[in-house]
C-alpha positions in Angstrom: 13.1 17.2 22.1 11.1 19.2 18.8 9.7 17.6 16.1 11.8 17.6 12.7 10.4 14.9 10.7 7.2 13.1 9.6 7.5 9.9 7.7 4.1 9.0 5.7 2.8 5.6 4.4 1.6 5.9 1.1 -1.4 3.3 0.3 -4.7 3.9 2.4 -2.9 6.7 4.0 -2.0 9.2 1.4 -3.6 7.3 -1.6 -7.1 5.4 -1.3 -5.5 2.3 -2.8 -8.6 0.2 -1.1 -10.9 2.3 -3.2 -9.0 1.9 -6.5 -8.7 -1.8 -6.1 -12.6 -2.0 -5.2 -13.6 -0.1 -8.1 -11.3 -2.0 -10.4 -13.0 -5.1 -9.3 -16.5 -3.9 -9.8 -15.9 -3.0 -12.9 -14.1 -6.1 -14.2 -16.8 -8.3 -12.7 -19.4 -6.3 -14.3 -18.0 -7.6 -17.8 -18.4 -11.1 -16.5 -21.6 -10.5 -15.2 -22.9 -9.5 -18.7 -21.4 -12.3 -20.6 -22.1 -15.4 -18.2 -24.7 -14.2 -15.6 -22.4 -14.5 -12.7 -23.3 -12.3 -9.6 -20.1 -9.7 -9.7 -19.7 -9.6 -5.9 -19.7 -13.5 -6.0 -16.9 -13.2 -8.8 -15.0 -10.6 -7.0 -15.3 -12.9 -3.6 -13.9 -15.7 -5.5 -11.2 -14.2 -7.3 -9.8 -12.5 -4.4 -9.7 -16.2 -2.6 -8.1 -17.8 -5.5 -5.7 -14.9 -6.0 -4.3 -15.0 -2.4 -4.3 -19.0 -2.2 -2.3 -18.9 -5.4 0.1 -16.1 -4.5 0.6 -17.9 -1.0 1.3 -21.0 -2.8 4.6 -19.4 -4.8 8.2 -19.8 -3.4 8.3 -15.9 -4.1 5.6 -16.0 -1.2 8.1 -15.2 1.8 9.9 -12.6 -0.4 6.7 -10.8 -1.0 5.7 -10.9 2.6 8.8 -9.3 3.7 9.0 -6.5 0.9 5.1 -5.9 1.8 3.5 -7.0 -1.7 0.1 -8.0 -1.3 -1.9 -10.2 -3.7 -4.1 -7.9 -5.4 -1.3 -5.6 -6.2 0.0 -8.9 -8.1 -3.1 -8.8 -10.1 -1.9 -5.7 -12.1 1.9 -5.2 -11.0 4.4 -6.1 -13.9 7.3 -6.3 -11.4 9.9 -4.8 -13.8 11.7 -3.0 -11.1 13.9 -3.7 -8.0 17.5 -5.5 -8.2 16.5 -8.7 -6.4 16.2 -12.0 -8.5 12.8 -12.6 -6.9 11.7 -9.5 -8.8 12.9 -11.5 -12.0 10.8 -14.5 -10.9 7.9 -12.4 -10.2 7.9 -10.8 -13.6 7.8 -14.1 -15.2 5.1 -15.5 -12.9 2.8 -12.4 -13.1 1.3 -13.0 -16.7 0.1 -16.4 -15.5 -0.7 -15.4 -11.9 -3.2 -12.8 -13.4 -5.1 -15.1 -15.7 -4.8 -18.1 -13.5 -6.8 -15.9 -10.5 -9.5 -15.0 -12.7 -9.8 -18.5 -14.3 -10.0 -20.2 -11.0 -12.6 -17.6 -9.9 -14.7 -18.0 -12.7 -14.5 -21.9 -12.1 -15.7 -21.8 -8.7 -18.9 -20.2 -10.1 -19.3 -22.8 -12.9 -17.9 -20.8 -15.5 -15.0 -22.7 -17.6 -13.8 -19.8 -20.1 -10.0 -19.4 -20.4 -10.4 -16.9 -23.1 -12.7 -14.8 -20.8 -10.4 -15.1 -17.7 -7.3 -13.7 -19.8 -9.5 -10.7 -21.1 -10.6 -10.1 -17.4 -7.1 -10.2 -16.1 -6.1 -7.6 -18.9 -9.0 -5.6 -18.1 -8.4 -5.8 -14.1 -5.1 -3.9 -14.6 -6.4 -1.3 -17.0 -9.0 -0.3 -14.6 -6.6 -0.1 -11.7 -4.6 2.0 -13.7 -7.4 4.5 -14.4 -8.2 4.8 -11.0 -5.4 6.7 -9.0 -7.6 7.8 -6.0 -6.2 10.2 -3.2 -7.9 11.3 -0.3 -9.1 14.8 -0.7 -7.3 16.0 2.4 -4.0 14.8 1.4 -2.5 17.6 -0.9 -3.9 20.0 1.5 -2.4 18.6 4.7 1.1 18.1 2.5 1.3 21.4 1.7 0.5 22.9 5.1 3.5 20.8 6.5 6.1 21.4 3.7 8.7 23.4 4.6 8.0 23.4 8.7 9.2 19.6 8.7 11.5 17.3 6.6 8.8 15.0 4.9 9.5 11.3 4.0 7.4 8.8 2.0 8.2 5.3 3.3 5.9 2.7 1.3 6.1 -1.4 1.0 6.0 -2.7 -2.6 7.6 -3.3 -5.8 9.7 -0.2 -6.7 8.0 -0.3 -10.1 4.5 -0.4 -8.8 4.9 2.0 -6.2 6.4 4.7 -8.7 3.6 3.9 -11.3 1.1 4.9 -8.2 3.0 7.9 -7.9 3.3 9.0 -11.3 -0.8 8.5 -11.2 -0.9 11.6 -8.8 2.2 13.9 -10.3 1.4 16.6 -7.5 2.4 13.9 -4.6 6.2 13.2 -4.6 7.4 16.8 -5.0 6.2 17.1 -1.2 8.9 14.7 0.1 12.2 15.0 0.8 13.2 11.6 0.5 11.1 8.6 -0.9 11.9 5.0 0.2 10.4 2.0 -1.1 10.8 -1.4 0.4 11.5 -3.4 -2.7 14.6 -1.0 -3.3 16.1 -1.0 0.2 15.8 -4.9 0.5 13.3 -5.3 3.8 9.7 -3.6 4.4 7.8 -2.4 7.3 7.8 -3.4 10.1 11.3 -4.3 10.2 13.1 -1.8 12.2 16.0 -1.3 9.7 14.2 0.3 7.1 12.8 2.9 9.9 16.5 3.3 10.9 17.5 3.8 7.2 14.6 6.3 6.8 15.9 8.5 9.9 19.5 8.2 8.4 18.5 10.0 5.1 17.0 12.7 6.8 19.3 13.1 9.8 17.2 13.0 12.3 16.9 11.1 15.7 13.9 8.7 16.4 12.5 11.1 19.1 12.6 13.8 16.4 10.3 11.9 14.2 6.5 10.5 13.6 5.5 8.0 11.6 1.8 8.3 9.9 0.2 5.2 8.4 -3.2 2.9 8.4 -1.6 -0.4 8.8 -0.9 -1.6 12.5 1.1 -4.4 12.0 3.6 -2.5 9.5 3.5 1.5 10.1 2.3 1.4 13.7 4.5 -1.8 14.8 7.6 -0.7 13.0 7.8 2.7 14.2 7.4 1.7 17.8 10.1 -0.8 17.3 12.4 1.6 16.0 11.4 4.5 18.8 9.5 6.6 16.7 6.2 8.1 17.7 3.2 6.8 16.0 0.0 7.9 14.3 -2.6 5.4 13.3 -4.9 7.0 10.8 -7.9 4.8 11.5 -10.8 6.0 9.2 -13.2 3.3 9.4 -13.0 3.1 13.2 -10.8 -0.4 13.1 -10.5 -2.3 16.6 -7.0 -2.7 17.6 -6.5 -6.4 18.3 -2.7 -6.1 18.4 -0.6 -6.2 21.9 0.7 -2.7 21.1 -1.1 0.9 21.2 0.0 3.4 18.8 0.8 6.9 20.2 -2.1 8.6 18.4 -4.8 7.7 16.7 -7.1 10.0 14.0 -9.9 9.7 11.3 -8.5 12.6 9.1 -5.2 13.5 7.8 -6.1 17.1 8.8 -6.2 16.0 12.6 -2.3 15.8 12.4 -2.0 19.4 13.1 -3.3 19.2 16.4 -1.3 16.1 17.1 1.9 17.8 16.0 1.2 20.8 18.4 0.7 18.3 21.2 4.2 16.9 20.4 5.3 20.3 20.6 4.0 21.0 24.0 5.4 17.8 25.6 8.8 18.5 24.2 9.0 22.0 25.8 
């Protein structure tokens, strides 16, 4: 059966979110280093650990895990979007969570400065928002595919935050026939229902589709469970320790065209 649709993940597939977060931490931690003498890399590690622990302690954790919102997104998200009551809880929690993560991180390094923690929390958000990095091949790859296939963006996260990421790279959204955000749908990848919803929006069958993403546990696992062919973009040569295997593995989005050609040959 011929390929009709390509589903794309957003973060670290099309947008280089990991780089954006890493640079935001670096610039913010430099401010603390200049004022207190702490090592930036030590503070980053401490804040990441404290943020993760604090995030998992909230009663909203099971919801954020289901939707696919990670602790570091919580360090700059406002959670203003989404209809579920949990988003209103997160909206209330967010300011204290951001400040407390930085306060605890500083405290781990022997710095007890609540005023500094508040400034760093605010600075991190500003730094992250100023860095909407996109992989150099993203727009070119999408332009080659547009018009030949139905394109759908399938991303986990808070609707307001994912929309903010898209607004940071305004050229991106027009490539897609549909954009589905887990926080709007109500469940996130790898739940098969969000993949089935995506296919129904495009009017295609699983065997007419392929999912492209960087995360084995969400993108690849979910696609396979929904009967959709999967392409794992593995830019950093990570080892697959999962029990399942993607149909294809690539290091660069430009390799997609050869995968698509192979798909067409196998279908003929």
